[in-house]
C-alpha positions as CSV (number, residue, x, y, z in Angstrom):
1,M,11.9,24.9,-11.4
2,K,12.7,22.0,-13.7
3,M,10.5,19.0,-12.9
4,E,12.2,15.6,-12.5
5,P,10.5,12.5,-14.0
6,Q,7.1,11.8,-12.5
7,I,6.7,9.2,-9.8
8,T,3.7,7.0,-9.1
9,I,1.9,7.0,-5.8
10,I,-0.6,4.2,-5.2
11,E,-3.2,5.0,-2.6
12,I,-4.0,1.9,-0.5
13,G,-6.2,3.6,2.2
14,P,-9.5,2.2,1.0
15,R,-8.2,-1.2,1.9
16,E,-5.4,-0.9,4.5
17,G,-6.7,2.3,6.1
18,V,-10.3,1.0,6.4
19,Q,-10.1,-2.8,7.0
20,S,-9.4,-2.7,10.8
21,H,-11.8,0.1,11.6
22,P,-14.2,-1.3,14.3
23,K,-17.4,0.4,13.0
24,F,-18.6,-0.8,9.6
25,I,-18.3,1.8,6.9
26,E,-21.2,1.9,4.5
27,T,-20.5,0.8,1.0
28,E,-21.5,4.1,-0.6
29,N,-19.1,6.0,1.6
30,K,-16.2,3.7,0.7
31,V,-17.1,4.2,-3.0
32,A,-17.3,8.0,-2.4
33,L,-13.8,8.0,-0.9
34,I,-12.4,6.0,-3.8
35,S,-14.1,8.3,-6.3
36,K,-12.7,11.4,-4.6
37,L,-9.2,9.9,-4.7
38,F,-9.4,9.1,-8.4
39,D,-10.6,12.7,-9.0
40,A,-7.6,14.0,-7.0
41,G,-5.3,12.4,-9.6
42,F,-4.4,8.9,-8.4
43,R,-4.2,6.5,-11.3
44,K,-4.1,3.3,-9.2
45,I,-6.0,2.7,-6.0
46,E,-6.1,-0.5,-3.8
47,V,-9.9,-0.4,-3.3
48,T,-10.7,-3.5,-1.3
49,S,-9.8,-7.0,-0.3
50,F,-11.6,-10.2,-1.3
51,V,-11.2,-12.1,2.0
52,H,-13.7,-14.1,3.9
53,P,-16.2,-11.8,5.8
54,K,-15.4,-13.7,9.0
55,T,-11.8,-12.8,8.7
56,I,-12.3,-9.1,8.0
57,P,-15.9,-8.0,8.4
58,Q,-15.1,-4.5,7.1
59,M,-14.4,-6.1,3.7
60,K,-17.6,-8.1,3.4
61,D,-18.9,-5.6,0.8
62,A,-15.9,-6.1,-1.6
63,V,-18.2,-7.1,-4.5
64,E,-20.5,-4.1,-4.0
65,V,-17.6,-1.7,-3.6
66,L,-15.8,-2.8,-6.8
67,R,-19.0,-2.8,-8.8
68,G,-20.1,0.6,-7.4
69,I,-17.0,2.5,-8.6
70,N,-17.6,4.8,-11.5
71,K,-14.1,5.5,-13.0
72,K,-12.4,6.7,-16.1
73,S,-10.7,4.4,-18.5
74,E,-7.3,5.3,-17.3
75,N,-8.1,4.5,-13.6
76,I,-7.1,1.2,-12.2
77,C,-8.7,-0.6,-9.3
78,Q,-6.4,-3.0,-7.5
79,V,-7.8,-5.6,-5.1
80,L,-5.9,-7.7,-2.6
81,V,-6.7,-11.5,-2.7
82,P,-5.4,-14.2,-0.3
83,N,-6.4,-17.3,-2.2
84,E,-7.9,-18.8,-5.3
85,T,-11.5,-18.2,-4.1
86,G,-10.8,-14.5,-3.6
87,C,-9.1,-14.3,-7.0
88,R,-12.1,-15.9,-8.8
89,N,-14.5,-13.5,-7.0
90,A,-12.3,-10.5,-8.0
91,V,-12.2,-11.8,-11.6
92,A,-16.0,-12.1,-11.7
93,C,-16.3,-8.5,-10.6
94,N,-13.9,-7.3,-13.3
95,A,-11.1,-6.2,-11.1
96,D,-8.4,-4.3,-13.1
97,E,-5.5,-5.8,-11.1
98,I,-4.9,-8.3,-8.4
99,V,-2.5,-7.9,-5.5
100,V,-1.1,-10.9,-3.5
101,W,0.9,-10.9,-0.2
102,I,3.7,-13.0,1.2
103,F,5.8,-12.6,4.2
104,L,9.6,-12.9,3.9
105,T,10.1,-15.8,6.4
106,D,8.4,-19.0,7.5
107,Q,8.3,-17.6,11.0
108,L,6.2,-14.6,9.9
109,S,4.1,-16.8,7.6
110,Y,3.1,-19.2,10.3
111,M,2.5,-16.5,12.9
112,T,0.1,-14.6,10.6
113,Q,-1.3,-17.1,8.0
114,N,-0.7,-20.5,9.6
115,R,1.1,-21.8,6.6
116,S,4.7,-21.9,5.3
117,R,6.2,-19.5,2.7
118,A,6.3,-22.4,0.2
119,E,2.6,-23.0,0.7
120,T,1.9,-19.3,0.1
121,L,4.0,-19.3,-3.0
122,K,2.0,-22.3,-4.3
123,E,-1.2,-20.4,-3.7
124,I,0.2,-17.3,-5.4
125,G,1.1,-19.4,-8.4
126,A,-2.5,-20.6,-8.7
127,I,-3.8,-17.1,-8.4
128,I,-1.5,-15.9,-11.1
129,E,-2.6,-18.6,-13.5
130,I,-6.3,-17.7,-13.0
131,A,-5.5,-14.0,-13.5
132,K,-3.4,-14.7,-16.6
133,T,-6.3,-16.7,-18.1
134,N,-8.4,-13.6,-17.7
135,T,-5.7,-11.2,-18.8
136,I,-5.5,-9.5,-15.4
137,K,-2.1,-8.2,-14.1
138,V,-0.8,-9.3,-10.7
139,S,1.6,-7.5,-8.3
140,A,2.8,-8.6,-4.9
141,Y,3.8,-7.4,-1.5
142,I,6.7,-8.9,0.5
143,G,5.9,-8.3,4.2
144,G,8.9,-7.7,6.5
145,A,11.1,-7.0,3.5
146,F,13.5,-4.9,5.5
147,G,13.5,-7.2,8.5
148,Y,11.9,-7.5,11.9
149,P,13.2,-7.5,15.5
150,G,15.7,-10.3,15.9
151,M,16.0,-11.1,12.2
152,D,19.3,-11.9,10.5
153,S,20.7,-8.7,9.0
154,H,21.7,-10.5,5.8
155,L,18.0,-10.9,4.8
156,Y,18.7,-9.3,1.4
157,R,19.7,-12.7,0.0
158,D,16.2,-14.0,0.9
159,V,14.5,-10.8,-0.5
160,K,16.3,-11.0,-3.8
161,G,15.5,-14.6,-4.2
162,L,11.8,-14.1,-3.3
163,V,11.4,-11.1,-5.7
164,A,13.0,-13.1,-8.5
165,K,10.6,-16.0,-7.7
166,L,7.5,-13.8,-7.7
167,I,8.5,-12.2,-11.0
168,Q,9.2,-15.6,-12.5
169,L,5.7,-16.7,-11.4
170,G,4.2,-13.8,-13.3
171,C,4.1,-10.7,-11.0
172,Y,4.9,-7.5,-12.9
173,E,5.8,-5.6,-9.7
174,V,6.9,-6.4,-6.2
175,C,6.4,-4.0,-3.3
176,L,8.9,-4.1,-0.5
177,N,7.1,-3.5,2.8
178,D,8.6,-2.1,6.0
179,E,5.7,-2.5,8.4
180,F,8.2,-3.3,11.3
181,C,10.0,0.0,10.8
182,I,13.5,-1.5,10.6
183,A,14.6,0.4,7.4
184,N,16.9,3.3,7.4
185,P,18.5,5.2,4.5
186,N,21.8,3.3,4.6
187,L,20.0,-0.1,4.8
188,I,17.7,0.8,1.9
189,K,20.6,2.0,-0.3
190,K,22.6,-1.1,0.4
191,H,19.7,-3.5,-0.4
192,L,18.4,-1.7,-3.4
193,R,21.9,-1.5,-5.0
194,I,22.1,-5.3,-4.6
195,Y,18.6,-5.9,-6.1
196,L,18.9,-3.5,-8.9
197,N,22.1,-5.1,-10.1
198,E,20.0,-8.0,-11.3
199,M,16.5,-6.5,-11.9
200,E,14.8,-3.5,-13.4
201,S,13.8,-0.7,-11.0
202,S,10.4,-0.7,-12.6
203,T,9.7,-4.1,-11.1
204,L,10.0,-2.8,-7.5
205,A,7.8,-0.5,-5.4
206,V,8.2,0.4,-1.7
207,H,5.8,1.0,1.2
208,F,7.3,2.6,4.3
209,H,5.9,3.2,7.8
210,D,6.8,6.2,9.9
211,N,6.7,5.5,13.7
212,R,10.5,6.1,14.0
213,G,10.3,9.3,12.1
214,L,12.4,8.0,9.2
215,G,9.5,7.5,6.7
216,L,10.3,10.4,4.3
217,V,14.1,10.0,4.4
218,N,13.6,6.4,3.6
219,V,11.4,7.4,0.6
220,L,14.1,9.8,-0.5
221,A,16.8,7.1,-0.2
222,A,14.7,4.7,-2.3
223,Y,14.0,7.4,-4.9
224,Q,17.7,8.2,-5.2
225,E,18.4,4.5,-5.9
226,G,15.9,4.5,-8.8
227,I,12.5,3.5,-7.2
228,R,9.6,5.4,-8.8
229,T,6.5,3.7,-7.3
230,F,5.4,4.3,-3.7
231,K,2.4,3.1,-1.7
232,S,0.8,5.1,1.0
233,V,-2.4,5.7,3.0
234,I,-4.4,8.8,3.3
235,G,-4.0,10.2,6.8
236,G,-1.4,7.5,7.6
237,V,-4.0,5.2,9.3
238,G,-4.4,1.4,9.2
239,V,-2.4,-1.7,9.5
240,H,-2.2,-4.9,7.5
241,R,-4.7,-7.4,9.0
242,D,-2.2,-10.3,9.4
243,L,-0.1,-8.2,11.7
244,Q,-2.9,-7.9,14.2
245,K,-2.1,-11.5,15.3
246,I,1.5,-10.5,16.0
247,Y,0.4,-7.4,17.9
248,R,-1.9,-9.4,20.1
249,N,0.9,-11.8,20.9
250,G,3.1,-8.9,22.0
251,V,5.9,-9.6,19.5
252,V,6.0,-5.9,18.4
253,N,4.6,-2.7,19.6
254,K,1.2,-1.6,18.1
255,K,2.7,1.9,17.4
256,Q,4.8,0.3,14.7
257,S,1.8,0.4,12.4
258,T,1.9,4.1,11.5
259,N,1.9,4.6,7.7
260,I,3.4,7.6,5.9
261,P,0.3,9.8,5.2
262,T,-0.2,10.2,1.5
263,E,-0.5,13.9,1.8
264,Y,3.1,14.0,3.3
265,L,4.4,12.0,0.4
266,V,2.7,14.2,-2.2
267,Y,3.9,17.4,-0.6
268,F,7.4,16.0,-0.1
269,F,7.8,15.1,-3.8
270,E,6.1,18.2,-5.2
271,E,8.3,20.5,-3.1
272,R,11.4,18.8,-4.5
273,G,10.1,19.4,-8.1
274,I,9.1,15.8,-8.6
275,S,5.6,15.5,-10.2
276,T,3.1,13.2,-8.6
277,G,0.1,14.1,-10.8
278,I,-2.0,14.7,-7.6
279,D,-4.0,17.8,-7.0
280,V,-3.1,19.0,-3.5
281,N,-6.4,20.8,-2.9
282,K,-8.4,17.8,-3.9
283,L,-6.1,15.6,-1.7
284,I,-7.0,17.8,1.3
285,E,-10.6,17.2,0.6
286,C,-10.0,13.5,0.5
287,R,-8.3,13.7,3.8
288,L,-11.1,15.6,5.5
289,F,-13.6,13.2,4.0
290,A,-11.7,10.2,5.4
291,E,-11.5,11.8,8.8
292,K,-15.3,12.1,8.9
293,L,-15.7,8.6,7.5
294,L,-13.5,7.0,10.2
295,E,-14.7,9.4,12.9
296,M,-11.2,10.3,13.9
297,R,-8.7,13.2,13.7
298,F,-5.6,12.4,11.8
299,N,-2.3,13.7,13.1
300,S,-0.6,15.7,10.4
301,Y,2.3,18.2,10.2
302,F,0.7,19.0,6.8
303,F,-2.0,21.1,8.5
304,K,0.2,22.6,11.2
305,N,2.5,24.6,9.1
306,D,2.4,27.3,6.4
307,L,-0.2,26.3,3.9
308,S,-0.8,28.9,1.2
309,K,-3.6,31.4,1.5
310,E,-5.5,29.5,-1.3
311,Q,-5.2,26.2,0.5
312,L,-6.3,27.7,3.8
313,K,-9.4,29.2,2.1
314,Y,-10.1,25.9,0.5
315,I,-9.9,24.1,3.8
316,N,-12.1,26.6,5.6
317,K,-14.8,26.1,2.9
318,L,-14.7,22.3,3.5
319,I,-14.7,22.2,7.3
């Protein structure tokens, strides 16, 4: 089978999949998971978040995690930072890349971060200046990029403007997030065709959730429109910390937090002849290790169907 151009999958499980876990996970175990993921073939991993320990206790060891990772020269550790203080701490620990976050509307910004979108952009600008001084690249997320319940369906105008602003400020890539599970293939194609008329596809990434069962078809729609970078979480666990406030207020259902499991994504692309650069057997090992780490059983069609004899033997040795 002729392989199509390789895509990039950025694993964000060590940050998003771990940060809301109620039991503190020891630093060495977080580092071990990250090491296993790099060994499986991931080039970029979002390894931690430099937030205040009172905000996310699970991330209180961000410094130790980042300094404990033994990686190859081609491996890139991304860290999420919410403000200048977090950025300076990440720089001091020699983070390879910095990731910032902004929600699409003032409504979401106030509900989650108690500040306006304009204030968040100002903070992002300051973070980028610090990173630039230290020759560190910065990428961004746009939360709610495909909408949320009750939002104006013409949000693509706001998204396009916000992406352009983030790139102007100095972000090399912007990830469009669908944590509210509003996206569908038609919506994605419509929006991406508008955006890509005025910007390079290499400046955009996507991160889809799967509670409505459209995760992989949304991925396919984005791929068909030219997107080549996708973010996902091993086992599909986790939720962005800011959304917990919205969930507590009953604005959306907690079940809307389901990520597309990385193993689904890798299998999906590889079966279509699209190289991911990820070793499936080693990815299985990462998944099983993550299950033990979080003391939970991940739901996965990946393990319910016809794995090869070699993969089944490999799993049996690990369990």
